[in-house]
C-alpha positions in Angstrom: 38.5 -40.2 61.7 37.6 -41.2 65.7 34.1 -41.9 66.9 32.7 -38.1 68.2 32.4 -38.7 71.6 30.0 -37.4 73.9 32.1 -36.7 77.0 35.9 -35.5 77.0 38.1 -38.5 76.4 42.0 -37.0 75.4 42.3 -40.1 72.9 39.1 -38.8 70.7 40.0 -36.2 68.1 36.9 -34.8 68.6 34.8 -34.8 71.9 31.1 -32.8 71.4 28.9 -32.2 74.9 25.8 -31.4 75.5 24.9 -30.0 78.7 25.9 -27.1 80.9 29.1 -25.5 80.4 30.3 -25.5 83.7 29.3 -29.2 84.1 31.1 -30.1 80.8 34.2 -28.1 81.8 34.5 -29.8 85.0 35.5 -32.9 83.1 38.8 -31.5 81.8 41.7 -31.6 83.1 43.8 -28.5 84.5 46.2 -27.2 81.5 44.6 -29.6 79.0 43.7 -27.0 76.1 46.0 -25.1 73.9 43.4 -23.0 72.7 40.3 -21.4 73.9 38.1 -19.7 70.9 34.2 -19.0 71.9 31.9 -16.8 70.7 29.7 -16.0 73.9 26.5 -15.2 74.3 25.7 -11.3 73.3 22.7 -11.0 76.0 21.0 -9.1 73.2 17.8 -11.0 73.2 18.3 -14.0 70.6 16.1 -17.2 70.9 18.7 -18.8 72.8 19.8 -15.9 75.6 17.4 -14.2 78.1 18.5 -10.4 78.2 19.3 -9.4 81.6 21.1 -6.4 83.0 24.7 -6.3 82.3 26.0 -6.7 85.0 24.1 -9.7 85.7 25.0 -11.1 82.5 28.7 -10.4 83.0 28.8 -12.0 86.5 26.9 -14.7 85.2 29.6 -15.8 83.1 32.8 -14.7 85.1 32.4 -18.6 86.6 32.8 -20.1 83.6 35.7 -18.0 82.6 37.4 -19.0 85.7 37.2 -22.7 84.4 38.6 -22.0 81.1 41.5 -20.4 82.9 42.2 -23.7 84.9 41.6 -25.8 81.6 44.4 -23.4 79.6 47.7 -24.6 79.2 50.4 -22.3 80.4 51.6 -22.3 76.5 47.9 -21.3 75.8 46.0 -18.8 74.2 42.0 -17.5 74.6 40.3 -16.0 71.9 37.3 -14.4 72.9 35.0 -12.5 70.1 32.3 -10.2 70.9 30.0 -7.5 69.6 28.0 -5.5 71.1 25.2 -5.1 74.0 22.4 -2.6 73.1 19.7 -1.2 75.1 17.6 1.5 74.8 19.6 2.3 71.4 22.6 2.7 73.3 25.5 0.2 72.2 28.0 -1.1 75.4 31.0 -2.4 73.8 31.7 -6.2 75.1 34.7 -6.3 74.7 35.8 -3.2 77.1 33.3 -5.1 79.4 35.6 -8.4 79.6 39.0 -6.9 79.6 39.3 -6.4 83.2 37.3 -9.7 84.1 40.1 -11.7 82.2 43.1 -9.1 83.5 41.9 -9.8 87.0 42.1 -12.9 86.0 46.0 -13.2 85.2 45.7 -13.4 81.3 47.6 -10.7 79.0 46.0 -9.0 75.6 48.3 -9.7 73.3 46.0 -8.4 70.6 42.6 -6.9 69.8 41.7 -8.0 66.4 38.8 -6.4 64.5 36.6 -8.4 62.5 35.0 -6.4 59.3 31.7 -7.8 57.5 29.8 -5.9 55.1 26.3 -7.3 56.2 25.0 -7.0 59.3 21.9 -5.5 61.0 20.8 -2.0 59.4 20.1 1.1 61.7 18.3 4.2 61.6 19.1 5.9 64.0 23.0 5.7 64.5 25.5 4.0 61.8 25.2 0.1 60.7 27.8 -1.9 62.7 30.0 -4.1 60.5 32.6 -5.4 63.2 32.7 -7.5 65.9 36.0 -7.7 68.2 38.3 -10.5 69.0 40.2 -10.2 72.1 43.2 -12.2 72.2 44.9 -13.3 75.9 47.6 -15.8 76.3 47.9 -17.4 80.1 51.9 -16.3 80.4 54.5 -14.4 78.1 55.5 -18.0 77.2 52.9 -18.7 74.0 53.1 -20.4 71.1 52.8 -18.0 68.1 53.1 -19.2 64.5 53.7 -16.5 62.3 54.4 -18.5 59.0 51.4 -20.4 58.3 49.3 -16.7 58.7 51.7 -15.1 56.5 50.4 -12.6 53.6 51.8 -11.3 50.4 53.9 -8.6 50.8 52.7 -4.9 48.7 56.5 -4.9 48.3 58.3 -7.8 47.6 61.2 -6.0 45.4 62.0 -3.4 48.6 65.3 -3.8 49.5 67.6 -2.6 52.5 69.2 0.9 51.9 72.0 1.0 54.4 74.0 -1.2 56.7 75.3 -4.6 56.3 72.4 -5.7 54.3 72.8 -2.8 51.7 71.2 -4.3 48.4 69.6 -7.4 50.2 66.1 -7.9 50.2 64.2 -6.3 53.6 61.3 -8.9 53.3 60.6 -12.1 54.5 60.1 -14.9 51.4 57.1 -16.5 53.3 55.2 -12.9 52.8 54.3 -10.2 55.7 53.2 -10.0 58.9 49.4 -9.4 58.5 49.0 -7.2 62.1 46.8 -7.7 64.2 43.8 -6.5 62.0 43.3 -8.4 59.0 41.7 -8.2 55.3 41.6 -11.3 53.0 41.9 -10.1 49.8 45.9 -9.8 48.9 45.9 -6.1 47.4 43.5 -4.8 50.7 45.6 -5.8 53.5 47.0 -2.6 54.1 43.4 -2.0 55.6 43.9 -3.6 58.5 40.7 -5.6 58.3 39.7 -9.1 58.8 36.9 -9.0 56.2 35.7 -12.4 56.5 31.9 -12.9 55.4 29.5 -13.4 58.4 27.1 -16.0 58.2 24.3 -15.1 56.2 21.2 -17.1 54.3 23.5 -17.4 50.8 26.7 -18.4 52.8 27.8 -21.7 51.9 27.9 -22.4 55.6 24.6 -21.5 56.8 22.4 -23.4 59.3 19.9 -22.6 61.7 22.3 -20.9 64.1 21.5 -17.3 64.2 24.8 -16.3 64.7 26.8 -18.7 63.3 30.6 -18.6 63.3 32.3 -18.6 60.2 35.0 -21.5 60.1 37.4 -19.3 58.5 37.5 -16.9 61.1 38.3 -20.0 63.6 41.2 -21.3 61.1 43.5 -18.6 61.2 43.6 -18.5 64.8 44.0 -22.7 65.0 46.9 -21.9 62.6 48.4 -19.3 64.6 48.4 -20.0 68.1 48.2 -24.4 68.2 50.2 -27.2 66.5 49.6 -30.1 65.1 47.4 -32.2 67.7 47.1 -29.8 70.1 43.5 -29.4 72.1 40.9 -26.6 70.8 37.9 -26.0 73.5 34.6 -23.9 72.4 32.7 -23.9 75.4 29.5 -22.0 73.9 30.2 -24.6 70.5 26.9 -23.7 68.8 26.9 -25.7 65.1 30.3 -26.9 66.0 32.1 -24.3 63.4 35.1 -24.3 65.7 35.4 -27.9 66.0 35.2 -28.1 61.8 37.8 -25.4 61.9 40.5 -27.6 64.5 39.5 -31.1 63.0 40.5 -29.7 59.2 44.3 -28.9 60.4 44.7 -32.3 62.2 44.0 -30.6 65.6 42.0 -32.5 68.4 38.7 -30.5 69.3 36.4 -30.2 72.0 32.9 -28.2 72.1 30.3 -27.6 75.2 26.9 -26.7 73.7 23.0 -26.9 75.7 21.1 -27.0 72.4 20.4 -30.4 71.6 19.5 -29.1 67.7 22.5 -27.5 67.5 24.4 -30.3 68.8 22.9 -32.3 66.2 23.8 -30.0 63.6 27.7 -30.4 64.7 27.5 -34.1 64.7 26.3 -33.6 60.8 28.8 -31.3 60.2 31.6 -33.0 61.2 30.3 -36.5 59.2 30.1 -34.0 56.6 33.7 -32.8 56.6 35.3 -36.2 57.1 32.9 -37.6 53.8 34.3 -34.4 51.8 30.9 -32.7 51.2 30.7 -30.1 54.0 29.4 -26.5 53.2 32.6 -24.4 53.2 33.7 -21.1 52.5 37.7 -21.5 51.8 40.5 -20.1 53.9 41.7 -16.9 52.1 39.4 -16.7 49.5 38.2 -13.2 48.0 35.5 -11.0 49.1 33.3 -11.0 46.3 32.9 -7.4 44.7 30.4 -6.5 42.4 30.7 -5.4 38.8 28.0 -3.0 38.4 26.4 -5.9 36.2 24.1 -7.4 38.9 21.0 -6.7 38.5 21.2 -6.0 42.9 24.2 -3.2 42.4 22.2 -1.2 39.6 20.5 2.0 40.7 17.2 0.9 40.6 14.5 3.1 38.0 12.1 3.8 40.4 15.4 6.1 42.3 16.0 7.6 38.9 12.3 9.1 38.9 12.5 10.5 42.0 10.5 7.6 43.9 12.2 6.2 46.7 10.5 4.9 50.2 12.0 6.1 53.6 
């Protein structure tokens, strides 16, 4: 393991830069980064954010986006994962607002990926939200895309061509099928077309003090598909380092920028835990837990059976 650097150095495996994203990005050469993957502040009043008017929020992030595009390799990808901005109980889907900004700067949208999770904030005046969106952009038409590492089991591996020169031959790929633009972890549920990756809540093995933490698994899929070994991966809002860990796990180099010193310290410790083999981690592709009905919390309360409930 290379020593963790506090400033960008192309000879190190990981650089974790404490400070303003604009200042940190200015130290990265043009075209250095193969994959930018991040979840920017959502402007929804979390402890580390200041809620502002939506237009002001987007305008403040656009100079950072310009810097990110400068650092991106011509064959590189940018994955921008966002949720919704909510004001006076009205929902504003941030991916829709971000799209024209990236398009204006010449990026090309390859997929709009839905990250689905079973647990989130409950709502009483609208349906509870259970997904967020990742926009996958490329800088050019000649971009890195490795399908084989992210193939999933075929539902009908015995299916064969029924006509033409290949009649009678297997029609699929022995490595599995393309998972489509929306994924689900459990093999038998891939057809639902959702990335069903648990979000990082209290009982998640990766949980830290960060209120909106990336699950490492979400990043790993992008790392495997959109980069090669030793490529550079950048998260300009790196938080507690989940994107950096996903990169390092798969022999990539990583750069993170974060303004909160407390998160920087946690990210440093998680990186040390990774190399020591003691990192709390939910393995890539692990099936999502399904209740059997025997667990106490999955049983109907006796109060409800007796007609007693609270609204």
